[in-house]
C-alpha positions as CSV (number, residue, x, y, z in Angstrom):
1,M,-5.5,-17.5,-10.6
2,K,-6.6,-21.1,-10.8
3,S,-4.2,-23.6,-9.2
4,A,-2.5,-26.2,-11.4
5,Y,-3.7,-29.8,-11.8
6,L,-0.3,-31.1,-10.7
7,S,2.8,-29.3,-9.3
8,K,6.3,-29.8,-10.7
9,K,7.3,-31.6,-7.5
10,N,4.3,-33.8,-7.6
11,F,5.0,-34.6,-11.3
12,E,8.5,-35.8,-10.2
13,D,7.2,-37.6,-7.1
14,L,4.9,-39.7,-9.4
15,D,7.8,-40.6,-11.7
16,L,6.0,-39.2,-14.7
17,G,9.3,-38.1,-16.0
18,F,10.2,-41.7,-16.5
19,I,7.2,-42.0,-18.9
20,F,7.7,-38.7,-20.8
21,E,11.5,-39.4,-21.3
22,R,10.7,-42.7,-22.9
23,L,8.5,-41.3,-25.7
24,Q,10.6,-41.9,-28.9
25,L,10.0,-38.7,-30.7
26,S,11.5,-38.0,-34.1
27,S,11.1,-34.3,-34.8
28,P,11.6,-31.1,-33.0
29,Y,7.9,-30.4,-33.3
30,G,7.2,-33.7,-31.6
31,E,9.4,-32.5,-28.7
32,N,7.4,-29.3,-28.7
33,A,4.1,-31.2,-28.6
34,K,5.4,-33.3,-25.6
35,K,6.5,-30.2,-23.7
36,S,3.0,-28.7,-24.3
37,L,1.1,-31.7,-23.0
38,K,-1.4,-30.7,-20.4
39,P,-3.9,-32.8,-18.4
40,F,-7.5,-33.0,-19.6
41,L,-9.9,-31.6,-17.1
42,R,-13.6,-32.3,-16.5
43,A,-14.7,-29.8,-19.2
44,D,-12.5,-31.7,-21.7
45,I,-13.9,-35.2,-21.2
46,K,-15.1,-35.4,-24.9
47,M,-11.7,-34.3,-26.1
48,L,-10.1,-36.9,-23.9
49,E,-12.3,-39.7,-25.3
50,T,-11.3,-38.5,-28.8
51,A,-7.6,-38.6,-27.8
52,Y,-8.1,-42.2,-26.6
53,D,-9.8,-43.1,-29.9
54,R,-6.9,-41.7,-31.8
55,L,-4.3,-43.4,-29.6
56,A,-6.1,-46.8,-30.0
57,A,-6.2,-46.3,-33.8
58,A,-2.5,-45.4,-33.8
59,M,-1.6,-48.5,-31.8
60,D,-3.6,-50.6,-34.2
61,L,-1.7,-49.1,-37.2
62,Y,1.6,-49.6,-35.5
63,Q,0.9,-53.2,-34.7
64,R,-0.5,-54.0,-38.2
65,Q,1.9,-51.9,-40.4
66,R,4.9,-51.5,-38.2
67,A,7.3,-51.1,-41.2
68,N,5.2,-48.3,-42.8
69,V,4.9,-46.5,-39.5
70,L,8.7,-46.7,-38.9
71,E,9.1,-45.3,-42.4
72,L,6.9,-42.4,-41.5
73,K,9.0,-41.8,-38.4
74,S,12.1,-41.7,-40.6
75,L,10.5,-38.9,-42.6
76,L,9.6,-37.1,-39.4
77,R,13.3,-37.1,-38.6
78,E,14.0,-35.1,-41.7
79,V,11.8,-32.2,-40.4
80,K,13.9,-29.3,-39.3
81,Q,12.7,-26.6,-36.9
82,L,12.3,-23.3,-38.8
83,D,10.5,-21.2,-36.2
84,N,13.1,-18.4,-36.5
85,T,12.5,-18.4,-40.3
86,F,8.8,-18.3,-39.8
87,D,9.2,-15.3,-37.5
88,R,11.3,-13.5,-40.1
89,I,8.6,-14.1,-42.7
90,A,5.9,-12.8,-40.4
91,E,8.0,-9.7,-39.6
92,G,8.5,-8.9,-43.3
93,E,12.3,-9.6,-43.3
94,T,13.8,-10.9,-46.5
95,L,15.0,-14.5,-46.3
96,S,18.4,-15.6,-47.3
97,V,19.1,-18.2,-50.0
98,T,19.8,-20.7,-47.2
99,E,16.5,-20.0,-45.5
100,L,14.6,-20.3,-48.8
101,F,16.4,-23.7,-49.3
102,E,15.3,-24.8,-45.9
103,V,11.6,-23.8,-46.5
104,K,11.7,-25.7,-49.8
105,Q,13.2,-28.8,-48.1
106,L,10.4,-28.6,-45.4
107,A,7.7,-28.3,-48.0
108,M,9.0,-31.3,-49.9
109,V,9.3,-33.5,-46.8
110,M,5.7,-32.4,-45.8
111,R,4.6,-33.7,-49.2
112,R,6.3,-37.0,-48.6
113,I,4.8,-37.3,-45.1
114,T,1.4,-36.7,-46.7
115,E,2.0,-39.5,-49.1
116,A,3.1,-41.8,-46.3
117,L,-0.1,-40.9,-44.3
118,K,-2.2,-41.8,-47.3
119,G,-0.4,-45.1,-47.6
120,L,-1.4,-45.8,-44.0
121,H,-5.0,-44.6,-44.6
122,W,-4.3,-42.3,-41.7
123,N,-7.3,-40.0,-42.3
124,R,-9.7,-43.0,-42.3
125,T,-8.2,-44.8,-39.3
126,V,-6.9,-42.0,-37.0
127,G,-9.0,-39.2,-38.5
128,A,-6.8,-36.3,-37.4
129,Y,-3.7,-34.2,-38.2
130,V,-4.0,-34.4,-42.0
131,L,-1.4,-32.0,-43.6
132,E,-2.4,-29.3,-46.0
133,P,-0.9,-29.6,-49.5
134,T,2.4,-27.8,-49.9
135,D,2.5,-28.0,-53.8
136,A,2.2,-24.2,-54.2
137,I,5.3,-23.6,-52.0
138,I,7.3,-26.3,-53.9
139,D,6.3,-24.8,-57.3
140,L,7.3,-21.3,-56.0
141,L,10.7,-22.5,-54.9
142,D,11.2,-24.9,-57.8
143,P,10.0,-23.0,-60.9
144,E,11.8,-25.4,-63.3
145,H,10.0,-28.4,-61.7
146,S,13.3,-30.2,-61.3
147,G,12.2,-32.1,-58.2
148,V,15.6,-31.7,-56.6
149,G,16.0,-30.5,-53.1
150,T,18.6,-27.8,-53.8
151,F,17.6,-24.1,-54.2
152,Y,18.9,-21.4,-56.6
153,I,17.8,-17.9,-57.5
154,Y,16.6,-19.0,-61.0
155,S,16.7,-16.6,-63.9
156,L,13.0,-17.5,-64.5
157,Y,12.1,-15.4,-61.5
158,S,13.0,-12.0,-63.2
159,E,13.3,-10.8,-66.7
160,R,15.9,-8.2,-65.6
161,L,17.9,-11.0,-63.9
162,T,17.8,-13.0,-67.1
163,K,19.2,-10.1,-69.0
164,I,22.0,-9.4,-66.5
165,R,23.0,-13.1,-66.5
166,N,23.0,-13.2,-70.3
167,S,25.2,-10.1,-70.3
168,L,27.6,-11.7,-67.8
169,E,27.7,-14.8,-70.0
170,L,28.5,-12.8,-73.1
171,L,31.1,-10.7,-71.3
172,D,32.8,-13.9,-70.0
173,K,32.8,-15.3,-73.5
174,Q,34.4,-12.1,-74.9
175,A,37.0,-12.0,-72.1
176,K,38.0,-15.6,-72.9
177,Q,38.3,-14.8,-76.5
178,Q,40.5,-11.8,-75.8
179,L,42.6,-13.9,-73.3
180,K,43.1,-16.6,-75.9
181,S,44.3,-14.0,-78.5
182,R,46.7,-12.5,-76.1
183,I,48.1,-15.9,-75.1
184,D,48.7,-16.8,-78.7
185,M,50.4,-13.5,-79.3
186,L,52.6,-13.9,-76.2
187,I,53.6,-17.4,-77.1
188,D,54.6,-16.2,-80.6
189,E,56.8,-13.6,-78.8
190,G,58.6,-16.5,-76.9
191,Y,56.9,-16.3,-73.5
192,P,56.2,-19.6,-71.8
193,V,52.5,-19.0,-71.2
194,S,50.2,-21.9,-70.3
195,A,46.8,-22.4,-72.0
196,S,45.1,-20.9,-68.9
197,G,47.3,-17.7,-69.2
198,D,49.7,-18.5,-66.3
199,L,53.5,-18.2,-66.2
200,R,56.0,-19.9,-63.9
201,I,59.4,-18.4,-64.2
202,S,62.6,-19.6,-62.5
203,V,64.3,-17.0,-60.3
204,R,67.5,-18.0,-62.0
205,D,66.2,-16.6,-65.3
206,V,67.0,-13.1,-64.4
207,A,66.6,-11.7,-67.9
208,L,63.2,-13.2,-68.5
209,L,62.0,-12.1,-65.1
210,S,63.1,-8.5,-65.8
211,R,61.4,-8.6,-69.2
212,I,58.1,-9.9,-67.8
213,K,58.0,-7.4,-64.9
214,S,58.3,-4.5,-67.3
215,D,55.6,-5.8,-69.6
216,E,52.2,-4.4,-68.7
217,R,50.4,-7.4,-70.3
218,F,51.3,-9.5,-67.2
219,T,50.2,-9.4,-63.6
220,Y,52.5,-10.5,-60.8
221,R,50.8,-13.1,-58.5
222,S,53.2,-14.5,-56.0
223,D,56.6,-16.2,-55.3
224,V,57.1,-19.9,-54.5
225,P,60.4,-21.6,-53.8
226,M,62.7,-21.1,-56.8
227,Y,59.8,-19.6,-59.0
228,S,57.8,-16.4,-59.5
229,L,54.2,-16.7,-60.7
230,F,52.5,-14.4,-63.2
231,S,49.2,-14.3,-65.2
232,V,48.1,-12.7,-68.4
233,K,46.0,-9.6,-68.0
234,I,42.7,-9.0,-69.9
235,G,41.3,-5.6,-70.7
236,E,40.5,-3.5,-67.6
237,S,37.2,-2.7,-69.2
238,F,36.1,-6.3,-68.9
239,K,36.7,-6.3,-65.2
240,T,34.9,-3.0,-64.7
241,Q,31.9,-4.2,-66.7
242,K,31.8,-7.5,-64.9
243,D,32.0,-5.9,-61.4
244,Q,29.1,-3.7,-62.4
245,L,27.0,-6.5,-63.7
246,L,27.7,-8.6,-60.5
247,L,26.4,-5.7,-58.4
248,E,23.3,-5.5,-60.5
249,E,22.8,-9.3,-60.2
250,E,23.1,-9.1,-56.4
251,D,20.6,-6.3,-56.3
252,E,18.1,-8.1,-58.5
253,E,18.6,-11.4,-56.6
254,Y,17.7,-9.5,-53.4
255,E,14.5,-8.2,-55.1
256,V,13.7,-11.8,-56.1
257,R,14.3,-13.0,-52.5
258,K,12.1,-10.2,-51.2
259,H,9.3,-11.1,-53.6
260,L,9.6,-14.8,-52.7
261,T,9.5,-14.0,-49.0
262,K,6.4,-11.8,-49.5
263,T,4.7,-14.6,-51.4
264,L,5.6,-17.1,-48.6
265,E,3.9,-14.9,-46.1
266,S,0.5,-16.0,-47.6
267,T,1.5,-19.6,-46.9
268,L,2.8,-19.0,-43.4
269,A,-0.5,-20.1,-41.7
270,L,-0.3,-23.4,-43.7
271,L,3.3,-24.0,-42.7
272,L,2.6,-23.3,-39.0
273,D,-0.5,-25.5,-39.0
274,N,1.4,-28.3,-40.7
275,T,4.3,-28.2,-38.3
276,Q,1.9,-28.3,-35.4
277,K,0.2,-31.4,-36.9
278,I,3.6,-33.0,-37.5
279,G,4.3,-32.6,-33.8
280,E,1.0,-34.1,-32.9
281,I,1.5,-37.0,-35.3
282,D,5.0,-37.6,-33.9
283,L,3.7,-37.5,-30.4
284,L,0.8,-39.8,-31.1
285,I,3.0,-42.4,-32.7
286,A,5.4,-42.2,-29.8
287,K,2.6,-42.8,-27.4
288,A,1.3,-45.7,-29.4
289,Q,4.8,-47.3,-29.4
290,F,5.1,-46.7,-25.7
291,S,1.6,-48.2,-25.1
292,V,2.5,-51.4,-27.0
293,A,6.0,-51.7,-25.4
294,F,4.6,-51.4,-21.9
295,H,1.3,-53.3,-22.4
296,L,-1.0,-50.4,-21.6
297,I,-4.8,-50.4,-21.8
298,R,-7.4,-47.8,-22.4
299,P,-9.0,-46.6,-19.2
300,T,-12.7,-46.2,-18.7
301,L,-13.7,-42.7,-17.8
302,T,-16.4,-42.6,-15.1
303,P,-18.8,-39.8,-14.1
304,S,-18.4,-40.6,-10.4
305,L,-15.2,-40.1,-8.3
306,D,-14.7,-43.8,-7.7
307,V,-11.3,-45.1,-8.8
308,T,-10.9,-48.8,-9.7
309,I,-7.5,-50.2,-10.7
310,I,-7.2,-53.9,-11.4
311,E,-3.7,-55.3,-11.4
312,G,-2.0,-52.0,-11.8
313,R,1.7,-51.5,-12.2
314,H,4.0,-48.7,-11.2
315,L,5.9,-48.4,-14.5
316,K,9.3,-47.2,-13.2
317,V,9.4,-49.8,-10.4
318,A,8.2,-52.6,-12.7
319,Y,10.8,-51.7,-15.4
320,S,13.6,-51.7,-12.9
321,L,12.5,-55.1,-11.5
322,E,12.3,-56.6,-15.0
323,R,15.8,-55.4,-15.8
324,S,17.1,-57.3,-12.8
325,G,15.1,-60.5,-13.8
326,K,12.3,-60.0,-11.2
327,T,8.6,-59.4,-11.6
328,F,6.4,-56.6,-10.3
329,T,3.4,-57.9,-8.3
330,P,0.3,-56.2,-9.7
331,I,-1.8,-54.2,-7.3
332,S,-5.6,-53.9,-7.3
333,V,-7.4,-51.2,-5.4
334,S,-10.8,-49.5,-5.4
335,L,-11.4,-46.0,-4.0
336,K,-15.1,-45.8,-3.3
337,K,-15.2,-43.7,-0.1
338,A,-13.7,-40.2,0.6
339,V,-10.7,-41.7,2.5
340,T,-8.9,-45.0,1.8
341,L,-6.2,-46.1,4.3
342,I,-3.3,-48.4,3.4
343,T,-1.5,-50.1,6.2
344,G,1.5,-52.5,6.3
345,A,5.1,-52.8,7.2
346,N,7.6,-50.1,6.3
347,M,9.1,-52.5,3.7
348,G,5.7,-53.6,2.6
349,G,5.2,-51.5,-0.5
350,K,2.7,-49.0,0.7
351,T,4.5,-46.1,-1.0
352,V,4.7,-47.9,-4.3
353,S,0.9,-48.6,-4.1
354,L,0.2,-45.0,-3.3
355,K,2.4,-43.7,-6.2
356,M,1.0,-46.3,-8.5
357,I,-2.5,-45.0,-7.9
358,G,-1.4,-41.4,-8.6
359,Q,0.6,-42.4,-11.7
360,V,-2.3,-44.3,-13.3
361,V,-4.7,-41.5,-12.7
362,A,-2.3,-38.8,-14.0
363,M,-1.4,-40.9,-17.1
364,A,-5.1,-41.2,-17.9
365,Q,-5.7,-37.4,-17.6
366,Y,-2.6,-36.7,-19.7
367,G,-4.2,-38.8,-22.5
368,F,-2.1,-41.9,-22.0
369,F,-3.3,-45.5,-21.7
370,V,-2.5,-47.0,-18.4
371,P,-0.5,-50.0,-17.0
372,C,-3.4,-52.1,-15.7
373,V,-5.7,-55.0,-16.7
374,H,-8.7,-52.7,-16.1
375,A,-9.1,-49.2,-14.9
376,E,-12.0,-46.9,-14.2
377,I,-10.8,-43.4,-13.7
378,P,-12.7,-40.1,-13.0
379,I,-11.5,-36.7,-14.1
380,F,-10.1,-34.8,-11.1
381,D,-9.5,-31.1,-10.9
382,Y,-6.2,-31.6,-9.2
383,L,-3.8,-34.3,-8.0
384,F,-1.7,-33.9,-4.9
385,I,0.8,-36.3,-3.4
386,S,2.8,-35.9,-0.2
387,V,5.7,-38.3,-0.3
388,G,9.4,-38.0,0.5
389,D,11.4,-35.3,2.2
390,F,9.7,-31.9,2.4
391,Q,12.5,-30.3,4.4
392,S,13.2,-26.7,3.3
393,I,16.3,-25.1,4.6
394,D,15.5,-21.8,2.9
395,M,12.2,-21.6,4.7
396,G,13.6,-22.9,8.0
397,L,11.1,-25.7,8.1
398,S,11.6,-29.3,9.3
399,T,10.4,-32.3,7.3
400,F,7.2,-32.3,9.3
401,G,6.7,-28.5,8.8
402,G,7.3,-28.7,5.1
403,E,4.9,-31.6,4.8
404,I,2.1,-29.7,6.6
405,V,2.7,-26.6,4.4
406,E,2.2,-28.8,1.3
407,I,-0.8,-30.6,2.6
408,E,-2.5,-27.3,3.6
409,Q,-2.3,-26.2,-0.1
410,A,-4.4,-29.3,-1.0
411,I,-6.9,-28.8,1.9
412,K,-7.5,-25.2,0.7
413,R,-9.0,-26.7,-2.5
414,E,-11.9,-28.4,-0.6
415,N,-14.4,-27.0,-3.1
416,E,-12.7,-28.8,-6.0
417,L,-12.7,-32.5,-6.8
418,G,-9.2,-33.8,-6.3
419,L,-7.1,-36.9,-5.6
420,I,-5.1,-36.5,-2.4
421,L,-2.3,-39.0,-1.7
422,I,-0.4,-38.8,1.6
423,D,2.4,-41.2,2.5
424,E,3.0,-41.9,6.2
425,L,1.4,-38.7,7.4
426,A,3.2,-37.0,10.3
427,R,6.1,-39.4,10.1
428,G,8.4,-36.4,11.1
429,T,6.9,-35.7,14.5
430,N,6.4,-37.6,17.8
431,P,4.0,-40.6,17.6
432,L,1.4,-39.2,20.0
433,E,0.9,-35.9,18.2
434,G,1.4,-37.6,14.9
435,Y,-1.5,-39.9,15.6
436,A,-3.8,-37.0,16.8
437,I,-3.0,-34.9,13.7
438,S,-3.4,-37.9,11.4
439,R,-6.8,-38.8,12.8
440,A,-8.0,-35.2,12.7
441,L,-6.9,-34.9,9.1
442,I,-8.6,-38.1,8.1
443,E,-11.8,-37.0,9.8
444,H,-11.6,-33.7,8.0
445,L,-10.9,-35.3,4.6
446,S,-13.8,-37.8,5.0
447,G,-16.1,-34.8,4.6
448,F,-14.6,-33.9,1.2
449,Q,-16.1,-34.8,-2.1
450,S,-12.5,-35.6,-3.2
451,R,-10.8,-38.9,-2.9
452,S,-7.9,-39.3,-0.4
453,V,-5.5,-42.2,0.0
454,I,-3.3,-42.2,3.1
455,T,-0.7,-44.8,4.1
456,T,-0.1,-45.1,7.8
457,H,1.4,-47.4,10.5
458,F,-0.6,-45.8,13.3
459,D,-3.2,-48.1,15.0
460,G,-6.6,-46.7,15.5
461,L,-6.8,-44.6,12.4
462,T,-8.7,-47.2,10.5
463,S,-11.7,-46.9,12.9
464,V,-12.6,-43.5,11.5
465,P,-16.1,-43.8,9.9
466,E,-16.5,-43.7,6.2
467,T,-13.1,-44.9,5.4
468,T,-11.9,-47.9,3.4
469,H,-9.0,-49.9,4.8
470,Y,-6.5,-51.8,2.6
471,Q,-3.7,-53.8,4.1
472,V,-0.5,-54.9,2.3
473,N,-0.5,-58.7,2.5
474,G,3.2,-58.5,3.4
475,L,4.6,-61.7,5.2
476,S,1.2,-63.0,6.3
477,G,1.0,-66.7,5.6
478,I,4.8,-67.1,5.6
479,D,6.3,-69.7,7.9
480,L,9.2,-67.8,9.5
481,N,11.0,-70.9,10.5
482,E,11.2,-72.1,6.8
483,I,12.9,-68.9,5.5
484,R,14.9,-67.7,8.6
485,D,18.1,-69.4,7.7
486,K,18.0,-68.1,4.1
487,I,17.3,-64.6,5.2
488,E,20.2,-64.7,7.7
489,A,22.5,-66.0,4.9
490,E,21.5,-63.8,2.1
491,G,20.4,-60.6,3.9
492,V,17.2,-58.5,4.1
493,A,17.1,-58.0,0.3
494,L,15.7,-61.5,0.0
495,L,12.6,-60.4,1.9
496,H,11.3,-58.9,-1.3
497,E,11.0,-62.3,-2.8
498,Y,8.7,-63.4,0.0
499,M,6.8,-60.1,0.6
500,D,3.4,-60.1,-1.0
501,Y,2.8,-56.5,-2.1
502,R,-0.9,-57.0,-3.1
503,L,-3.6,-55.1,-1.2
504,S,-6.4,-56.8,0.6
505,E,-9.5,-54.9,1.8
506,V,-10.0,-55.6,5.5
507,S,-12.3,-54.5,8.3
508,S,-11.8,-50.9,9.4
509,L,-11.5,-52.1,13.0
510,Q,-8.8,-54.6,12.2
511,E,-5.5,-53.9,13.9
512,I,-2.5,-53.0,11.8
513,P,-0.2,-56.1,11.5
514,K,3.1,-56.0,13.4
515,E,5.3,-56.8,10.4
516,A,8.3,-55.0,12.0
517,L,8.4,-57.7,14.7
518,R,8.3,-60.5,12.1
519,I,11.0,-58.8,10.1
520,S,13.1,-58.3,13.3
521,E,12.7,-62.0,14.1
522,L,13.8,-63.0,10.6
523,M,16.9,-60.8,10.9
524,G,17.9,-62.6,14.0
525,L,17.2,-59.9,16.7
526,D,17.6,-61.4,20.2
527,R,14.6,-63.4,21.1
528,R,14.3,-61.7,24.5
529,I,13.9,-58.3,22.9
530,I,11.2,-59.7,20.5
531,L,9.2,-61.1,23.5
532,R,9.5,-57.9,25.5
533,A,8.3,-55.9,22.5
534,K,5.3,-58.1,22.1
535,A,4.5,-57.8,25.8
536,I,4.7,-54.0,25.6
537,L,2.2,-54.2,22.7
538,G,0.0,-56.4,24.7
539,D,0.5,-59.4,22.5
540,K,0.2,-62.8,24.0
């Protein structure tokens, strides 16, 4: 069995859930389409380019005709999920009146969606997901062509049903005539009968109560405070005949529903196809809205495995910063060798850079536009990221052990073309062994066709041949004396305002900067300790 492009854990580690959760879908079929989203792989590159074309067209429509697109979304909100009803049709089960009503409603809203799409020139601009006409379904469920959304088992459906209902109407008319004659007769006899045939007799009128109770032309109904209620009987034959006709009507209505369900079976493929297209339309519009709101651009797909990202943003981090009135510093990076190393202080943003690379690549392969000024993205067979705590109590593994188990799964795919992202490799073991394992892994990955990006704070790893080295600018160029007092007063959080998170490509032999010492100085650590640490490191 072929391994997945992206594991569930890696999906979460890349904060892709933040993106998927912000798609403003209007219909249940749009939600289904979102859940069914899968990454495009190398064999799907033409399909991915087509998906980009459609997204670009949908973005253009949304920006030019926003009011009309929002009206279309309001129609999509009227779409109800009828999968259970469709299953019942396919299985030959007879639909209820309510289910037939819901199918009629769906067919009518599909027609209105079609008209809205025509108004947007959807077929000409987007060129996909055009609904099939549902006029035949509407005509079937609205034989009187009333245009109303309600549904009724019309007499037009059956000659027998027409006769039964005519007989019921005639019987009701005869019963009313008989009731009126009886009421007139009883009034002449002195009974206080209302025009509807009801009597309300005071319990104090003992004689009248006794008389009514012994008269078979009345039916006792109930007692209320101080009164007894009665009604005038009609001939028993009327009730018997009506009950019989009602049973016949129910039987014939079932036959009509059975016939309608059978007829709908021939339109089931159309309904299923249309609901799928509605889901795709809904998802496409949601992606277009998301692209406009977050200023996304179309990536360029490349045949090589080189990745180029110009001024990329990690969407979740950028969104969080913007909400607090701060700005995300865009990051540019180019992966042209098998292994790229990113170095910098622990607070320097290496992890964000790593996750940004993975997020941009994953978004591109899921058919999204990307948060960059420019991006050149290859199609990878898989994407792997090792970041965070891999500790597994169930397996009895330490953080380091869990990390190695995960990384081994990626290494086993050496014959595939992947993007491997590893944050602070071997952070969970002692430094000497951690360095050795990290160097050995980098040397091994440098022989892969895949692209690997590894963040590290170990000196010496950047000297491995055929690797690219990026360094987080961090606090370089900052005069510590100018900001020391402000940092001491306002705390370490202020460092983020001075930290430069951009990446600069440097010589592979260049030493990793000692940002931890600079930060320690800013935070007021005893000067004697700082000097001793520098001496240990061999600094002058």
